[in-house]
N, C-alpha and C positions, 0 to 999 in steps of 0.2 A: 555544498556539494563543489561536486570532482571534477565535475566537468572545464574544459579548454578553453568553452565558448561563454557570452552572454548568452541562459535565456530566459531575462529578464526574469527573473523573479520574484513570484505575489505573496506575499503573504497572506493566509487565510487560516481563519478559528474553525472550527467543523464540529458544534457542538451534540450530549448527549441524546442520541436517541431519532442521528440522520440517516435514511436513507440509502441505498446505491441502488442501484439496476446497470449490471451490467450490458453491455453487448449484447455478450452471450446467454443473456437472461439471468443469470448471478446474482437473487436479491441478500441483502445485506444491510443488517444499522447496528448504527457503534453501540458499546456500554461507556465504553467512556468520549470522551470529550477531550479532541488534540488541537495543536499548535501545527502548521506545516507552512510550508516552502513548496510552492508550487511554480512552476512553467507556467510564464503568463496565457501561452491556450492551450494549457490542457492540464482538466479536470478531478487530476489529481498531488495527492500530498508528493514528492519526491527525498523528503528530507523530517520530518516533525517531533513532539516530544507531547505524548498524555498526559490529562491529570491526574493519574497514577505516578510519571516520573520517567518512564517505558520511552524509546527514542529509536527511530530506526528512519538507514537512512539509501537511496539511491551511491551502490558504487558503477564508478566507472571501470572498467575494465574490459578493451577495446578483442583483446584478445582472447575472448572465450566464448565456447562450446556448450551453447547449451541441448538439452534432450530433444525429440524431437516429440511432441505432443499426438494423444491421439483424441482427432474433433470429437469425438461418443461424447468425452472425460469429462468437456470445458463446466457445461453448467454448472456442475457439484461441486469447485471453488473456484478463485476471485482467478480473473488475468492482471503477470503479470502487471503492468502499468498499475494496479488498482492491491497491488505486493501495499508498497505502505502503507498504503491507507487504512486499508486494511487491516494491521500489524499493528498500528495504530487504534483502530476504535473497535479493534474486538479485542487489547490480553495485557493483559497489568507486568510482566516480567517475562527478560525473556526467555524460550526454551527452549529442549535434542532441534536439532534443526532435522537427526533421524525423521522427527514422528510428523506425520501428514498435520499438513491442517484443514483437522476437519471445522465443523460451527459447529461453537462450547458453547 
């Protein structure tokens, strides 16, 4: 992780078939197991590697401006905090960034 403070990293394994339910109500189940590095107090991956060799990581970019989201649309996709876990548990290879993340 590239954060400039100690996040008290915890290494976690997530098995195939692990279910996630988000605060928004979005639910999904992992197709692939993964090893993740988590912030000790947060239950989601910030960096990791899945059983198929795909890696994902949060990057800290302090000047990033994010688009406004539609609150009515959130149940249909993962929230940003779980994005790393969602990618590691759902995909085997990188995907084009212009494609929407959908249930597959």
